[in-house]
C-alpha positions as CSV (number, residue, x, y, z in Angstrom):
1,M,-11.4,60.4,20.2
2,T,-10.8,57.1,22.0
3,T,-13.7,56.1,24.1
4,A,-13.6,53.9,27.2
5,R,-15.5,51.1,25.3
6,T,-12.9,51.2,22.5
7,A,-10.0,51.0,24.9
8,S,-11.6,48.2,26.8
9,H,-12.2,46.3,23.5
10,R,-8.5,46.7,22.6
11,R,-7.3,45.5,26.0
12,S,-9.5,42.4,25.6
13,R,-7.8,41.6,22.4
14,T,-4.3,42.1,23.8
15,R,-2.4,38.8,24.1
16,A,-0.1,37.9,27.0
17,N,3.7,38.1,26.7
18,G,5.0,35.2,24.6
19,D,1.7,34.4,23.0
20,G,2.5,36.4,19.9
21,T,0.6,39.0,18.0
22,V,-2.4,38.8,15.6
23,Y,-3.3,41.6,13.1
24,Q,-5.1,42.1,9.8
25,R,-3.0,42.8,6.7
26,K,-3.8,45.2,4.0
27,D,-4.8,42.3,1.7
28,G,-7.5,41.3,4.1
29,R,-5.7,38.2,5.4
30,W,-4.9,37.8,9.1
31,E,-1.3,37.3,10.2
32,A,-0.1,35.8,13.5
33,A,3.5,36.0,14.6
34,A,5.4,34.8,17.6
35,G,9.1,34.5,18.6
36,Y,11.2,31.9,20.2
37,I,9.6,28.9,18.5
38,L,11.7,25.7,18.5
39,A,13.3,25.1,15.1
40,P,15.4,22.3,13.6
41,G,18.9,22.2,14.9
42,N,17.8,23.0,18.5
43,T,17.5,26.7,17.5
44,R,14.7,29.2,17.9
45,R,13.2,31.5,15.4
46,R,10.2,33.8,14.8
47,V,7.3,32.2,13.0
48,R,4.5,33.7,11.0
49,V,1.2,32.0,9.9
50,Y,-1.7,33.3,7.9
51,G,-5.4,32.7,7.9
52,T,-8.6,34.0,6.4
53,T,-10.0,35.0,9.8
54,R,-8.4,36.1,13.0
55,K,-9.6,33.0,14.8
56,N,-8.1,30.8,12.0
57,A,-4.7,32.5,12.2
58,L,-4.7,32.4,16.0
59,A,-5.4,28.7,16.0
60,K,-2.5,27.9,13.7
61,L,-0.1,30.0,15.8
62,T,-1.4,28.4,19.0
63,E,-0.7,24.9,17.5
64,K,2.8,25.8,16.6
65,I,3.5,27.2,20.1
66,A,2.1,24.0,21.7
67,N,4.3,21.8,19.4
68,S,7.3,23.9,20.4
69,N,6.5,23.5,24.1
70,R,6.3,19.7,23.6
71,G,9.8,19.8,22.0
72,V,8.6,19.3,18.4
73,P,10.6,21.7,16.2
74,A,8.7,23.8,13.6
75,P,9.9,23.2,10.1
76,S,11.3,26.2,8.3
77,A,10.9,26.9,4.6
78,Q,14.2,28.7,5.0
79,G,15.8,25.4,5.9
80,S,16.9,22.7,3.5
81,T,14.7,20.1,1.9
82,G,16.6,17.4,3.7
83,A,15.9,19.0,7.1
84,Y,12.2,19.2,6.3
85,L,12.1,15.6,5.1
86,T,13.7,14.4,8.3
87,Y,11.2,16.4,10.4
88,W,8.3,15.0,8.3
89,L,9.5,11.4,8.9
90,E,10.1,11.8,12.6
91,A,7.2,14.0,13.6
92,V,4.4,13.5,11.1
93,A,4.6,10.3,9.0
94,V,5.5,8.1,12.0
95,H,2.0,8.7,13.4
96,H,0.1,8.0,10.2
97,L,2.0,5.0,8.6
98,R,2.4,1.4,9.5
99,E,5.8,0.6,10.8
100,N,6.9,-1.4,7.7
101,T,5.6,1.4,5.5
102,H,7.5,4.0,7.5
103,T,10.6,1.9,7.2
104,R,10.3,1.9,3.4
105,Y,9.6,5.7,3.4
106,T,12.7,6.2,5.6
107,A,14.9,4.1,3.2
108,C,13.5,6.0,0.3
109,V,14.3,9.4,1.9
110,N,17.8,8.5,3.1
111,N,18.8,6.7,-0.1
112,Y,17.4,8.9,-2.8
113,L,15.6,12.1,-1.7
114,I,18.2,13.6,0.7
115,P,21.2,12.7,-1.5
116,G,19.5,14.2,-4.6
117,L,17.5,17.2,-3.2
118,G,18.5,17.5,0.4
119,K,20.8,20.5,0.1
120,K,18.3,22.7,-1.8
121,K,16.2,25.2,0.2
122,L,12.7,24.1,0.7
123,A,11.3,27.5,-0.3
124,K,13.3,27.6,-3.5
125,L,12.7,24.0,-4.7
126,T,11.1,24.1,-8.2
127,A,9.4,21.6,-10.5
128,K,12.5,21.8,-12.7
129,D,14.7,20.7,-9.9
130,V,12.5,17.7,-9.2
131,R,12.3,16.8,-12.9
132,T,16.0,17.1,-13.4
133,W,16.7,15.0,-10.4
134,L,14.3,12.3,-11.5
135,N,15.9,12.2,-14.9
136,Q,19.3,11.7,-13.4
137,L,18.0,9.0,-11.0
138,R,16.4,7.2,-14.0
139,T,19.7,6.9,-15.9
140,A,22.1,6.5,-13.0
141,C,23.7,3.1,-12.2
142,Q,22.8,2.5,-8.5
143,C,26.0,0.6,-7.8
144,C,27.9,3.8,-8.8
145,A,25.5,6.4,-7.4
146,R,25.2,4.9,-3.9
147,N,28.8,3.5,-3.8
148,I,27.4,0.0,-3.4
149,D,30.2,-1.5,-5.5
150,V,33.0,0.1,-3.4
151,G,31.7,-1.6,-0.3
152,R,31.8,-5.1,-1.8
153,D,34.7,-7.5,-1.0
154,Q,35.1,-8.0,-4.7
155,P,33.9,-5.0,-6.8
156,R,32.2,-6.1,-10.0
157,C,30.8,-2.8,-11.3
158,C,32.3,0.7,-11.6
159,A,35.0,0.1,-9.0
160,A,36.2,-2.7,-11.2
161,G,36.0,-0.7,-14.4
162,T,32.8,-2.3,-15.7
163,C,29.4,-0.6,-15.1
164,C,26.5,-3.1,-14.7
165,S,24.0,-0.3,-15.5
166,K,21.7,-1.4,-12.7
167,R,19.0,1.2,-12.9
168,L,15.8,1.8,-10.9
169,S,12.6,0.4,-12.4
170,P,9.8,2.7,-13.4
171,L,7.7,1.4,-10.5
172,T,10.5,2.3,-8.0
173,L,10.8,5.8,-9.5
174,T,7.1,6.3,-9.2
175,Y,7.2,5.2,-5.6
176,I,10.1,7.6,-4.8
177,H,8.2,10.5,-6.5
178,S,5.0,9.7,-4.5
179,V,7.0,9.9,-1.2
180,L,8.3,13.3,-2.1
181,K,4.7,14.4,-3.1
182,S,3.4,13.3,0.3
183,A,6.1,15.2,2.2
184,L,5.6,18.4,0.2
185,E,1.8,18.1,0.5
186,H,2.2,18.3,4.3
187,A,4.4,21.3,3.9
188,V,1.7,23.0,1.9
189,R,-0.9,22.2,4.6
190,E,1.3,23.7,7.2
191,E,1.7,26.7,4.9
192,E,5.5,26.4,4.8
193,I,5.4,26.5,1.0
194,P,2.7,27.9,-1.3
195,R,2.4,24.8,-3.6
196,N,3.5,21.3,-4.1
197,V,6.0,21.5,-6.9
198,A,6.4,17.7,-7.1
199,R,2.8,17.5,-8.4
200,N,3.7,19.5,-11.5
201,V,6.2,16.7,-12.5
202,R,5.0,13.7,-14.3
203,T,6.9,10.4,-14.1
204,G,4.6,8.5,-16.5
205,T,2.4,5.6,-15.6
206,P,4.5,2.4,-15.1
207,R,3.4,-0.8,-16.6
208,P,1.8,-3.1,-14.0
209,R,4.0,-5.9,-12.8
210,R,3.4,-9.0,-15.0
211,F,2.4,-12.1,-13.2
212,E,1.6,-15.6,-14.4
213,P,-1.1,-17.1,-12.1
214,L,-1.7,-20.8,-11.9
215,T,-4.0,-22.4,-14.3
216,A,-6.8,-24.6,-13.0
217,E,-4.7,-27.7,-13.8
218,E,-1.6,-26.3,-12.1
219,A,-3.8,-25.3,-9.0
220,R,-5.0,-28.9,-8.7
221,Q,-1.5,-30.1,-9.1
222,F,-0.3,-27.8,-6.4
223,L,-3.1,-28.8,-3.9
224,A,-2.3,-32.5,-4.6
225,A,1.3,-31.9,-3.6
226,A,0.2,-30.1,-0.5
227,N,-2.4,-32.6,0.5
228,E,-0.3,-34.4,3.2
229,H,1.2,-31.2,4.5
230,R,0.1,-29.9,7.9
231,L,-0.7,-26.5,6.3
232,H,-2.8,-28.0,3.5
233,A,-5.9,-26.1,4.8
234,L,-4.0,-22.8,4.5
235,F,-3.0,-23.3,0.9
236,E,-6.5,-24.5,0.0
237,L,-8.0,-21.5,1.7
238,A,-5.6,-19.2,-0.1
239,L,-6.6,-20.6,-3.6
240,H,-10.3,-20.6,-2.9
241,T,-10.6,-17.2,-1.3
242,G,-7.6,-15.1,-2.5
243,L,-6.7,-14.0,1.1
244,R,-3.4,-12.3,1.5
245,K,-0.6,-14.0,3.3
246,G,-0.9,-11.8,6.4
247,E,-4.6,-12.3,6.5
248,L,-4.3,-16.1,6.4
249,L,-1.7,-16.1,9.2
250,G,-3.7,-13.6,11.3
251,L,-6.9,-15.7,11.1
252,R,-8.2,-16.7,14.5
253,W,-10.7,-19.4,15.4
254,E,-13.0,-16.8,16.8
255,D,-13.1,-15.2,13.3
256,L,-14.6,-18.4,11.8
257,N,-18.2,-19.6,11.9
258,L,-17.9,-23.0,10.4
259,D,-21.6,-23.8,10.9
260,R,-22.6,-20.8,8.7
261,G,-19.6,-21.2,6.5
262,T,-18.2,-17.6,6.9
263,A,-14.9,-16.0,7.9
264,A,-14.4,-12.5,9.3
265,I,-11.2,-10.9,8.1
266,R,-10.2,-8.4,10.8
267,Q,-6.4,-8.4,11.1
268,T,-3.2,-9.3,9.4
269,L,0.0,-10.8,10.9
270,Q,3.3,-9.1,9.9
271,R,6.8,-9.0,11.2
272,T,8.0,-5.5,12.3
273,N,11.5,-4.4,13.3
274,T,10.4,-3.4,16.8
275,G,7.5,-5.7,17.7
276,G,8.5,-8.9,15.9
277,L,5.4,-10.8,14.8
278,T,2.5,-8.4,15.3
279,A,-1.2,-8.5,14.6
280,L,-2.1,-5.3,12.8
281,P,-5.3,-3.9,11.3
282,T,-6.1,-4.9,7.7
283,K,-4.5,-3.1,4.8
284,T,-7.5,-0.9,4.2
285,R,-11.0,-0.5,5.6
286,A,-12.4,-2.4,2.6
287,S,-10.0,-5.3,3.5
288,E,-11.9,-5.8,6.8
289,R,-14.7,-8.0,5.4
290,R,-16.7,-11.1,5.9
291,I,-16.4,-13.8,3.2
292,A,-18.2,-17.1,2.5
293,L,-16.2,-20.3,2.8
294,P,-16.6,-23.2,0.3
295,D,-17.6,-26.6,1.6
296,R,-14.2,-28.0,0.8
297,C,-12.5,-25.3,3.0
298,I,-14.9,-25.9,5.8
299,Q,-14.0,-29.5,6.0
300,S,-10.3,-28.8,5.8
301,L,-10.6,-26.2,8.6
302,K,-12.5,-28.7,10.8
303,H,-9.7,-31.2,10.1
304,R,-7.2,-28.5,10.9
305,H,-8.9,-27.9,14.3
306,E,-8.6,-31.6,15.2
307,E,-4.9,-31.6,14.2
308,Q,-4.2,-28.5,16.4
309,Q,-5.8,-30.3,19.3
310,R,-3.4,-33.2,18.8
311,D,-0.5,-30.8,18.5
312,R,-1.6,-29.2,21.8
313,D,-1.7,-32.6,23.6
314,T,1.7,-33.5,22.2
315,A,3.3,-30.2,23.2
316,G,1.9,-30.3,26.7
317,A,3.4,-27.5,28.8
318,E,5.3,-26.1,25.8
319,W,2.1,-25.2,24.0
320,Q,1.6,-21.4,23.5
321,H,-2.0,-20.6,23.0
322,N,-2.7,-17.6,20.8
323,G,-6.0,-18.4,19.1
324,Y,-4.6,-18.5,15.6
325,V,-5.9,-21.1,13.1
326,F,-2.5,-21.8,11.5
327,T,0.4,-22.3,14.0
328,T,3.6,-24.3,14.5
329,P,3.4,-27.6,16.3
330,Q,4.1,-25.7,19.6
331,G,1.2,-23.3,19.0
332,R,3.4,-20.2,18.0
333,A,2.4,-17.9,15.2
334,I,3.9,-18.8,11.8
335,D,6.5,-16.3,10.4
336,P,5.6,-15.1,6.9
337,T,9.1,-15.8,5.7
338,N,8.9,-19.5,6.9
339,L,5.5,-19.8,5.0
340,T,7.2,-18.6,1.8
341,R,9.9,-21.2,2.2
342,T,7.3,-23.9,2.7
343,F,5.4,-22.7,-0.4
344,T,8.5,-22.7,-2.5
345,T,9.3,-26.3,-1.4
346,L,5.8,-27.4,-2.3
347,L,6.1,-25.8,-5.8
348,R,9.2,-27.9,-6.4
349,K,7.5,-31.0,-5.1
350,A,4.6,-30.4,-7.5
351,D,7.1,-29.8,-10.4
352,L,5.6,-26.3,-11.0
353,R,7.3,-23.1,-12.0
354,R,8.4,-20.7,-9.2
355,I,5.9,-18.0,-8.4
356,R,5.3,-15.7,-5.4
357,F,2.9,-16.6,-2.7
358,H,0.9,-13.5,-3.6
359,D,0.3,-15.0,-7.0
360,L,-2.1,-17.5,-5.4
361,R,-4.3,-14.5,-4.8
362,H,-3.9,-13.5,-8.5
363,S,-4.7,-17.1,-9.4
364,T,-8.0,-17.0,-7.5
365,A,-9.1,-13.8,-9.2
366,T,-8.1,-15.0,-12.7
367,L,-9.8,-18.4,-12.3
368,L,-13.0,-16.7,-11.1
369,L,-12.9,-14.4,-14.1
370,E,-12.5,-17.5,-16.3
371,Q,-15.7,-18.9,-14.7
372,G,-17.6,-15.8,-15.6
373,V,-17.9,-14.4,-12.0
374,E,-18.8,-10.7,-11.9
375,L,-16.0,-8.3,-11.2
376,V,-17.8,-6.7,-8.3
377,V,-18.0,-10.1,-6.6
378,I,-14.3,-10.6,-7.0
379,K,-13.7,-7.1,-5.7
380,E,-15.6,-7.9,-2.5
381,L,-13.9,-11.2,-2.0
382,L,-10.4,-9.8,-2.4
383,G,-11.2,-6.8,-0.3
384,H,-10.2,-4.1,-2.8
385,A,-11.1,-0.5,-1.8
386,H,-12.5,0.3,-5.3
387,I,-13.6,-1.8,-8.2
388,G,-11.2,0.2,-10.4
389,V,-8.3,-1.5,-8.6
390,T,-9.7,-4.9,-9.4
391,A,-10.3,-3.9,-13.0
392,T,-6.8,-2.5,-13.4
393,V,-4.9,-5.3,-11.8
394,Y,-6.8,-8.0,-13.7
395,A,-7.2,-6.1,-17.0
396,H,-5.2,-9.0,-18.6
397,V,-7.3,-11.7,-20.1
398,R,-6.0,-15.1,-21.0
399,L,-5.6,-16.0,-24.6
400,R,-8.1,-18.7,-24.2
401,L,-10.7,-16.3,-22.8
402,Q,-10.0,-14.0,-25.7
403,R,-10.5,-16.8,-28.2
404,Q,-13.8,-17.8,-26.5
405,A,-15.0,-14.2,-26.7
406,I,-14.0,-13.9,-30.4
407,D,-15.6,-17.2,-31.2
408,T,-18.8,-16.2,-29.4
409,L,-18.9,-13.0,-31.3
410,G,-18.2,-14.8,-34.6
411,T,-21.2,-17.1,-34.0
412,A,-23.4,-14.1,-33.3
413,L,-22.3,-12.5,-36.6
414,D,-22.4,-15.5,-38.8
415,V,-24.7,-15.3,-41.8
416,P,-27.5,-17.9,-41.7
417,G,-27.2,-20.8,-44.3
418,N,-28.9,-20.6,-47.7
419,D,-30.9,-23.9,-47.3
420,E,-34.6,-23.7,-47.0
421,S,-34.6,-25.0,-43.4
422,T,-32.7,-22.0,-42.1
423,R,-34.1,-19.3,-44.4
424,D,-36.5,-16.8,-42.8
425,N,-39.9,-17.1,-44.4
426,G,-41.2,-14.1,-42.7
427,D,-43.7,-15.9,-40.4
428,D,-41.2,-16.7,-37.6
429,P,-39.5,-14.1,-35.4
430,P,-36.1,-13.1,-36.6
431,L,-33.1,-15.1,-35.5
432,R,-31.2,-13.7,-32.5
433,G,-27.5,-14.0,-32.1
434,A,-26.0,-15.7,-29.1
435,T,-25.5,-13.6,-26.1
436,V,-22.0,-12.1,-25.8
437,H,-20.6,-12.4,-22.3
C-alpha cells in the first residue's frame, strides 16, 4: 500500500522534463540517461552514464547536459576514433596544453593517428589494432605513406622509383604512442570506453638522444669568441647556469638581484603561431626557481645593463621598453630563432663543431659532474622536476671520468709493498684505502 509519505518522496525525486532519468540497476550501480544531447556532426543522441551512487551518476549527466547547452558535443564510443581524437584536441587538450605543444599534438593526430586508426570504431579499438598499426608505422617509408614525394617538384623517392626508406625514429614512435594514450585515457575518464587499450601496447624504451657537450677547453674557446659580442653576458650565463634558451630570453631585470647574486626564473619566452613572441610560465613548477649567480656573471650583467642604457639613448623614441635583460638595439625581445643563428655563427668563429644551443645546458651539467658536484645540486640548478630525470639524462660519463674512477679504485685495492717501511708491524692501525668518489 502506497502511503502519502512514499508518494511525496517519489515526487521529490522526479526530475523535470529534459533533465533525464536516474535509477539503480540490478548490479547495484546507478545509471543516468538523457536524450537530445549534442553529438559530433551536429546531431543529437541519447547518452547514458554510470556511477557508484545516485549523486555521482547525476553529476556526470548534469555535466554532459551543461556541455551540450554550451555547444560542446559529447563524444560517442559508437563514433570513429578519428572523430573522438578531433573532439579531444578541440574541446579538451586545447585547455590543458601550451600552444606549441597543442600544435605538435595536432600534427601528430592529423599525420599519423587519424590516417592509421581514424576509421575504426572507438568502442571496438583493440590493443592488437594499435600494435599492428605501430608496426606498420615503424617500417613504412614516410615519403610514400604520406605522399610527400608526390608533392615535390622533382620526386626523388617512390614516385621516382627509388624508395629512400625514410622511417620514423623510435623517439618519434614513442611520442605518437604517448599522444594516443593521453587521448584514450580521457575517454576512459569520461566513461566512453572501459579501458585504455593503448596502455597494453609496449613500444620499447628508445635510446636517449646522444649529445656531445663542450669540454672545458671548448667552453673557454667559445666564450673567447663571444667576448666582444653584445650578447656575451647571455652565453656566459647559459654556460655557467644551464638555463634554457626561453628562460634566458625571458629574464627580466626585476628578476635579478645583483647585490645578493641571485636570479629568479619565473617565465620563458617562446614564439607561438597566434601570439608571436609570448612570455609563458616555466616548463614545469620545478623550473620556477631561484638560482645563485657566479661573480663572473654578475659583472657581465652589470656591464650588460650599462650597454642597454647606451642602446636606449641611441634609439631615442624608437626604444621599446619591455624590461628584458637581453634585447635588440631597439629594445625589442630577441627571437629564439635569431639567437640560434647568432650561436651558430659564434661556433664557426671559434672553430668549434656545430652543436645545438640546448647543448650548452648539457655542457653545464656535464662540467659540473666532472668537478664532483652532487647530482641533487645540479637537479636544482637545471630545474628538473625529479632527480631521476637528471640521473637519466646524464647517465653517460666521460671516458676521462671513467678512467679516474677506475684508477682511484685501483689505488684503493693495491697490495702494499713488501719493504719493511710499508709492512704492517701490528702496532699501527691498518692502512685505509683512498676514498672512492
